[in-house]
Each structure stands twice: as C-alpha cells, then as structure tokens.
N, C-alpha and C positions, 0 to 999 in steps of 0.2 A: 783784330777788331776788340777794343776794351768796351766792357759794359759799364755805362755811365751810371748805373745804381749799384755796382759791385761794392760792397764795403767789407773789410775784414771782419771776421766773427769775433764777437767780443769775447774776452776771457770769462771763464765760468764765475769767478770771483766777482765780475762786473754786473753780471746779470742775475746771479743767484740771490735770492732774498736772504737778508740777514737773519730774520726771524720767522721761520717758516710756520710757527704756531699762531702768529698774529695774522688776522685776516687781511688778505691783500689781493688785488687783482692785477692782471696783466693787460693794460690797454694798448691796442695796436693801431697804428695809422693805416686807415683803409685805402688811401691813394697808393702808398707804398705797397701795401699787400696786393692790391689789384694789379700792380705792375711788377709783381714777382719778387719783391724785396721785403724782407721782414723788419720792421721799425716799430719799436713800442717800448714801454716802461713798465716794471713792477711798481705799484703805487699802494701804499698802506691805505686801508679802508678807515680813515680818521674822520673827516668831515667833507661833505659834499663840496664845499668851497676850495678846500685844499686839494682834493682830487682833480676838481676842474683846472685849477692853477697849473698842476703838474702835467695834466693833459695838454693843455695850451702850450706849455713849454716843449713837450715831446712833439707835438705837431709842427712847432716852429722849427725844431732840429730835423725834420723830415728830409729825406733825400730829394723829395718831390717838393717844389715851391708851390706855395698856396694851399697846402693840405689842410682840410677842414674836418673831415669825417673820421670817426674812430669807432672801435668796438671792443668790448671785453673778449678777449680770446682765451683767457685762463684765469684761474683764481685758485687760492689755497688758503688754508687756515679756517675754513668755513665748516670743518667736520663733516663733509660729505653732503652738505646742503647745496641745492642747485641754484645757479645764477644764470639768467639769460644775458646774451651777449649784448642786448641793448637795455639793460636794467638801468633804472636811474641812479645816480650817485646818492640820492636820499635813500633809495631802497637798499643800496648796497651797505650803506653806513648803518642803517637801522638793523639789517640782518646781521652785520658784523657785531653790533652792539649786543643783540639777542644772543648770539653764539657765544660771545664773550662771557655773557652771564650764565648761560645753561650749558654750554658745551656740546658734547655729543648727544645728550639728551635733547637739547633744544633742536638740533639738526633733525633728529628722528621725528619729534613732534612737528616740525615745520614740515617736513616731507609727508607725514601722515595727513595733514591737513591740506594737502595739494599746494604747497609752497605759498599758502596764505599766511603772512606774518601776523595779521591781526588775530585770526583764529588760533594761532600757536601761542601767542601772547596770552590770550584769553583762557587757554586750557590750563595754563600755569595757576589760575585762580582756583581750579579744582584739584590741585596736585595733592595726593593722598600719602606720599612718602616713598622712601626707598626701603626694599625688603630683599631678603635672600632669595624669595620665590614668591609667586602669586599665592601659593598655598599658605605661606607664613602670613600674609596679609590677611586671607579669608579666615584663618584660625584666630588671629589677634582680634579681628572684627568681631567674631562671634563671642569670644571669650570676654571682651570688654563690653560688650552689650548687656552683660549680666546674666546671659543664658547659662543655666547650670547644666553641665554635661555630666551625667553619672560616670564615675571611673570605670565602671564595667562596660561601658559603651564608647569610651574615649578612642580605643584602638579601631573601631569600626567606621569612623568617619573619615571620609576621603576628602581631605582639604583641597586636594588638587582638583578634583572634579567639581567641587564647589566653586572655586576660583575660576575654572574654565567656564563653568555655567554662568557666572556673573559677567565674564567677558562676551560670551555668546549672546546673552540677553542685553548687551549694551549697557551695563551699569558702570563698567569700569573699562579703561584702556590700559594695557600693559606694554611696557617697552623694556626690553633687555639691552643693557649697556655693557655688560660684562659677566664673567662667571660669578654666580650667586649674587648678581646685582640686577634687580628689576625695579622700575619706577611705575607707580600706579597713579591714575587720574580718575576721578569720578566723571561721568559723563552727563551730569544734571543739567 
C-alpha cells in the first residue's frame, strides 16, 4: 500500500536557507502537518505582504487540497529572540528590522522586556554606550562629572562594586554581548 502523502525528502540545498544571518521564518502547512506530512517553506522576513504571498503559494502547493492554515514552526537570524508560532507577519517583520539594526544586543533587550518590542525600542532612547565593563562605565561617569578624587585614594575605590550598586538600585541595565563588551542603559 502506498502512502498518498509520501513525498521524497528535498535535498538540503533546496531547503537550507541561503543567508542564515538574515531573519527568516519557516512556515508550515497545518493541514499537511496534522496528517503526518511536513510541508512548508523558509521565507525571508521582508514585508508582511511578501511573506503572505509566499505563504499562499506554499499552501497552494500543499499535498492536501484546500489547505488554509499555517504556523511558524522555526525561525533563524533573530539572534536568539523568541517568536510565537502564530506571530503576525507585521510583528515578525518589525522584530526582524529591530534585530537587523541592533543585533544580539537587540535580542537581549527584547527578551529582558518580556518580548515587548515597543519597550525594547524605547530602551534604546536611554542607551549609555558600550564599555569593557560596568566598572569602566562607573569610573568614567564619576570622573566626567568633575568629582576630584585624590590620587592617594584612587586605588581604594571599588568601581565594580559601585557599578553593581547602580544596577541593583535600578539606575542602569547591563547587557554583556561578548568578552570585554557590555552595553549599558539608563532606566530613567
């Protein structure tokens, strides 16, 4: 007995995305999925209209006639940011644009704010900059404020503790994106 839904597995070159750094989603046909067949396409997160056009084409090619429902079953190029399987294409494209602009840091900020893109975007209005450490930020902040520190006391100041206290007091947010690479935000 032959399975009417059996299709040969596509070659990896046919399904593998050409540019894995560019945000894209894998949209699956739910009619096929619920009947034990994987059918879907990788689609670049460009514009909602382009995505919907490609989803319609994918559904039209479904092994099950009349397929109408879809879901996002995978995604890549979003630097670790989370997407719901039923995220709107507007939300997907907005997040892709945000990640394209801010990269890994954007994904970390987005996750920190509970995957609320509006809050993540607003946080960048209070971006304080990139530093080797939060301690470097704290030291620069004090020295640029004009506070005179006698050279005899300079070695007694614990800048790391000061930066930690600023974070614990809710004055700053610190995101580490690499070795000797932290990004700070004011929480005003």
